N, C-alpha and C positions, 0 to 999 in steps of 0.2 A: 432768697431763702435758699439753703445750699440742696446741691444735688440730692435726688430721691432713691434709694437701693431700689433698683429693678425689679427684685422679688417682692417688695411691700407693693409695688404698683401692680403687679400680676396677680397676686394673692387678693388684690381689692377686685382687679377686672373679674375674675372668674365669680364673685358674690354679686354682681350686679345684675339687672333685667335687661339692660341696653348692650352690653358686650355681645358681639354677634359670634364670637370664637370659642364660646363655651363647648366643652367637648373635644376641640382640638388642641394638639401640642404647640406651644408658641413660647416664644420668648422676647421680652422687652428690649427691644435695641437701643433706644435713645429717647431721653425725656427731656424737653425743650421749655422754658419758661419763655411766653410771649407777652407777660402782661402781670401787674400788680396791683392792688388796690391796699390801701390800710384804713383800718377803722380808728388810728388813734392808740394811746396807752390804753384805752379800757376796750377796744375792740381787736377784732382779728386781723391779720394780715392774709389777703387772699391772693394766692397766686394762680394763674392760669396756666397749666402745662400741657402740652401736645406731646402725646406718647405715640412712639412708633414701634410696631412691632412685627416680628417675622413668624410665620407659620412652619411648624417643622414636620409637616406630615407630607404626602405623596403628591398633594395639590398644591400645597406651597403658598406664596402669596405675602403681600404684606398688608397692613393696616393702620389708620392713624385716627387716635381718638383724643379728644377734650376731657381733661379732668381738671375741673378750678379744686384746689384745695384751701381750707381755712385752717390756719396754724393759731395754737393758742398754747400758754406757759401751763395751763393746768387743764385737766380732762374737764371736759363740756358735757354732764351728764345729760341735760336736754337734748343733745343731738348723739347721744351715744349709739344709735343705730346706724349713724354714718362714719365711725369711725375707721380710720384707715391704718393707723399705727402710730408710734413714735420715732422722731428723728432726733439725732444730735446737732445742735446749732451753737457755733460760738459759745462751746462749753456747757450749754443747758439744754435739758429735755423740753421739746416741743412735741405737741399734740396734732395731729393731722385728720381732718375731717371732710367729707367731701361736701364742698359749699353750697352745693345747690339743696341740701337741707339745712342750710344754717341761714336762719333768719336775718341774722345780722349782717352776713356776708350778702344776702342778697340787695340786702339795704344800700350797701356801698353800689353796686351797680344801678339800683334805682337813681340814687342821688347823681350819678354820672349821667344817665338819661335826662334828668331834670334839667342838668347842666347843659345839656346841647339845645335844649328847647330856643334859646334865642337867637343862636346862629345857624341850629341844623347839625353842628357838628361838635363834639368836645373830646379831647385825648386827654385821658386818665390814666395814668399807670403803664403808659405804653398802650393801652387799646381805645381804638375809636368808637365813640359812641354818635349813631345816627338817629336824626331825629325825620319822619316824613312831614313836609309842609302843611299845615292845616290838621295835623291830628291832635286830640285833647290834650290839653297840658297834665302832667302826672304831680299829685302831690307826694313829697317826699316821705310824708308820715305815713302813706300806706303800709299795711303789714304784710309780708311775703310769707309765702307757705309752698312748700312742695306739693305737686301733685302726683298722684299715684296711678299706676294701671299702663302707662305707655312703656313700649318695649323696646323702642329704637332711640329716642330721645329723652330729655328730660324737661320738664316745664314747671315753672314758678308760678304762681299766681299773686298779683297784687290787689288784695281784697277782690271788689268786684268790679275793679277799674280795667286792669290790663293784665294780659298772662305772657310770659317772655318763655319762649321754648329755645333750650339751650343743646346745640347739634353736639352729638356725642361722637359719631363717624364722621371725619372731616374729609375734604378734598380741598385743593386750590381752586380760586376761580369762585364766581357767582353761584351762590345755592339759588336752584330755581323756585325754591320755597318762597325766597326774599324777592327775587327777580318777578315773580307773576306777581305776587301780593301787590309789589309797588305799582306795578303797570295797572291792575285792576283797581287798586285803591284810588289812583289818581284818575282813574276814568270814570269813578263813582259807582262801580259795579254794588248792586245791592244783594248778591248772593255769596258774600264772602265776610271774613272778619276782618275790618280794616286793618292795614298796618301801621303800627305807630313808630317804629324804628328797627335799628339793626346794630350787633355789634362786630365789629373786625379788628383784625391785626395783621401785621408783616411777620412772613415766616419764609424763611428761604429764600428771599428776594419776590414772595408772590403774596396776594392779599388771601387771607383764610377768614372765612364768616362763622362767628361763633355761637350769635343768637340771633332772634328775631322776636320783637314786642308786638303785640296786637291788642285792639280792643277786646276784654273779657265780655263774652256773651253770656250775661247770668241767668238768662232764661234758658240756656239750650240744654237739650236731650240729645246724647249719641243716635245717631241713626239706626246703625244697627240694633240697637237697646231697644228703641221704639218699633221696630220690625219683630223682633221677639215677643214683646208684648201685645202687639197687635195678633201675629199666631196664636199664642198662648190663649187669648181670648176667645180666638174663633175655634179651637180646638177643645176647650172646657165644654162647647156646646155644640157638638158637632152635626146636630140633628139641624140647625140651620146652615145654609146655605152662604158663602162668602159674602154674597152682593146683598144678603138679609141679615148679616151679623154686625156687632159694633167691633168685630175684629178685622174689617176690611182695610184693605190698605190704599184701595186702587187711587184714593183722591190724592193722598199723601205721595204717592208716585208719580202721578201725573205733575204734581207741582214741583217736584222734585227734577222731573223732565225738562219742567219750563226753566228752571234755575240753573241745569246744566247747559241749555241753550243759549242763556244769557251769558253766561262764561265763556262759551265758545264763541260765539259773536265777538266779543270784547277781545277774545286772543286773537280773532282772525283780522282784526283791524289793527292789533298794536304790535303783531310782530308777523314775520315773513310768511305767508301762505301761498301755495303754489299747485299748479297740477303737473305730476308726474306721469311719464308716459308706460309703454309696455314693459321695458326692462324692468324698471321699479316694482311692478305689480309682480312680474314673475320672480323678482328677487324677493318680494315678501312671501309668496307661496312658497318658495324653497326654505326660507327659514323656519317657516311654520311646519313643514313637512320633516324639515330635519329635528326640529324638537320633539315631533310626533316620535320618530324613530329611536331618539334617544330615551324618550320616555317609557316606549315599550319593553327598553331591555331592563328598566327599573321596576314597572309595573304589568307584570305578564296578562294580566287581566284586559288591558288596553288590546291586545292582538285582535280578538275577534272583530272589534270596531276599525282597525286601521286601514283596511282597503276604503271603506266608504269615507272615512275621516282623510286620507288622501284625496280621494276624490272632491271633497268640499276645499281642500284647499288648492286643488287643480284648477278649479274654477276662479280663483283669484288670479291664476296666471294666464287665464284668457282673458283677462279685462284689457280694455284700450287705454287704462290708465288708472289712476286713483287721486283724490285731492288730500293734502296733509295741510297740517297747521301745528302750532303749539297746542299741546293739549294736557291733561291732567297727568295720565302716564301710570297711575296707579288707582284708580277711582273705585270703591267700593262703598257700601252703606258707613261703615265704619270712618271713612273721611267726610262725612255728614255730619250736621247738627241741625235739628229742628227746633227753631226758637219762636217765640212768640210773633215773630213779624216776618216767619216763613224760612226757607231753608237756607244754609249757608253750606259751602262746600270748603273745605280746608284741607292742609297736607299737601302742597303741590311740590312735595319734593322728588316726586317719582320713585322709580324702583330704586330702594335703597344700595343695592348692589353692584349699580351702575356707577360709573365715573359721571361728573355734571356736565361734559361735553355731549356724552351720548344722551343724557336725560332731558338735554335742551334740544334734541333733534326734532325736526317735524315730522308729526305722524298722523294717523288717520283719526278723526274725531270717533270714528265708530269704536275705537279700542276703548274709550271712556265709557261709551254706552255698555259694549258688552261686558265691562266689569261690573257695573251696576245690575246687568241682568244676571250674574253670576251670584251676586249678593242676595237678589230677591228669591234664588233658588236655596240658598245655604239658611238663610231664615227658618223657614218650615222644616229642612231637614234637622236643624240642630234642636228644636222643640219638640219634633218626632221621637229622637231618639231618648230625650228625657223621659219621655211618656211611656215608650216601650214596656208592657207586660201590664199596665195599670188597668187595662179592660179585656174584655172578651175578644176575640179574633175579630167578631163583626164590629165592635167597637173600633178597634185598629184599622179595620178597613174603612171604614167610614172617615175616620181622622185623617187617614192617607188621601184618600179623596179630595176633603176639604182642602188639605194642605196643598195640592196640586192647583185646585181652583185659586187659591191665595196666591200662590207663585205667578200662576199664567195671568190672573187679573192685574197684578202688580206689574208685570213685565209688558204686558200690552199696554196698559195706560201708560204707563212711562215712555215708551217707545212713542207712542201715538203723540203726547205731548210735545216730545221732544220733536218730532217730526213737523207736527204743525209749527210750533213756534220759528223752526229753521226755514221752512218752505212752504207755509200757507197748506192750501188745500192740495198740495202735488202730492201723489202717493210714493212711497218707497219704490227708488227706482229698482230695476233686476240688479244693478251695480252696487247700491246699497245693500240690498238684501244678501247678497253674494259674501260682500265684505263684513257686516254684522254677523253672518253665520260662521264663516271663518276665524273671527276674534273671540265670538263666544266658544268656538271648539279648541282653539287655542290655548285660552284661558282655563278650559276646564282640563285639558291635559296637563297644564302646569299644575293645576289643584290636585290631580291624581298623583303625580309625583311626591307633591309636599304632605299630602295625607299618608299615602305611603310609609314615608320615612320618618314622619311625626306622631301623626294619629291614625293610625290603622282603621278603626272602628268609624272613622268618617268616609274613607274612600268611597263609600257607596253614593255620596252625594255627588260628587262630579261622574263617576260612573254611570249615574242613572241620567244625567244630562247628554252624556256621551252616545248613550244608547238611543236617546230620542232624536240626536241630531245625526247618528249613522242611519236612523229609520227615515229621515226626512223631516222631521218636524221643525217648525219653524223656531229660530233661536228667539223670535219676539214674542213667543206663546201665542 
């Protein structure tokens, strides 16, 4: 396919959910073809482009995105919603579509994955398709359909058998999502969706990973949606306490804590884990304090809590060290699925804004625990907002009390189940409590900045948590 007009690509990027630069001035600097698949005379030509762009605001910076495109001689009405525009090629007009939304295009990727089953790898059209040994065979007749709802990547489902995540924002090197899923799949983890394969290519002398394929969990429910439904059930009849209601989430939270403990244990066995000393503890405290100082400039409402939060972070600097290992790095209820066979933890990609080498650095497992605790605070907060004004003041007061009960029970049962799975009857140590409180506070500070900039009506959720932490309430509930 000929080179694409940069303005055509830029115009499409700003219409997508996954482009992180919406609202910022940018220019497409370069488009490179890394591979192409052909469906023959009757099918599409699918070209995988990597797009480099530069931001033109004071913040500046560059980003790289994957844009697979289907080209047809005629306009395909069935995928009109994914239309990018026309190009002139060899004296004729070709129509371009986002290939992720094109069933025929994704079938070409599926066929290449099937071709890789015999030897574990197949090179098709310049793309390398890898299969994990022992993964279930894929039927080339499976029907592809793009999934909705994702914001940073795109996913394609192959009936009820497999799901392929196509990474939109790219970095050179090994994607942590593939790396960790590969290790946990080979270790036999029951708390993930097993990895079936991945796709990569060469770009500028380096390997760039483009997609990963996992087993589709057809009985799965999004963890945050399940939590919201639980809170909604509880608050619909607030006369009953959380532990008396069908809306109690404590049991699910405990099982999720056990699943996280299993994943952490396998990660400790599979990657380097170490005990770091006082200098590293002090550096962590400094990073948390610096983030707080920066956040106060954006969220003035943090100022009354800042002295006590700094004291929480200062206690980290007093530790004689901390244990670090590979972790999830961006864990919350939205990164979990509840299946008929238990909880599954997904999306080990880490924080999307950081390069791969930083996301792969060892960290404290209490960061993951803290992320989940904050999620248990958000679920009742979101439901409460949706119900505000539906009842008299007494009803709202009782609902708020029940919402606090829901969150406290979920947090407490999650931490207790995680602790018991990790260390048996031994209680949380002073060091562990210090780290957990600090990581929860650090996460809530981040949330306050995010909500101030994006959802001001939600800012009371992290501010409420920071008020409790500043007052000395345990993060675990």
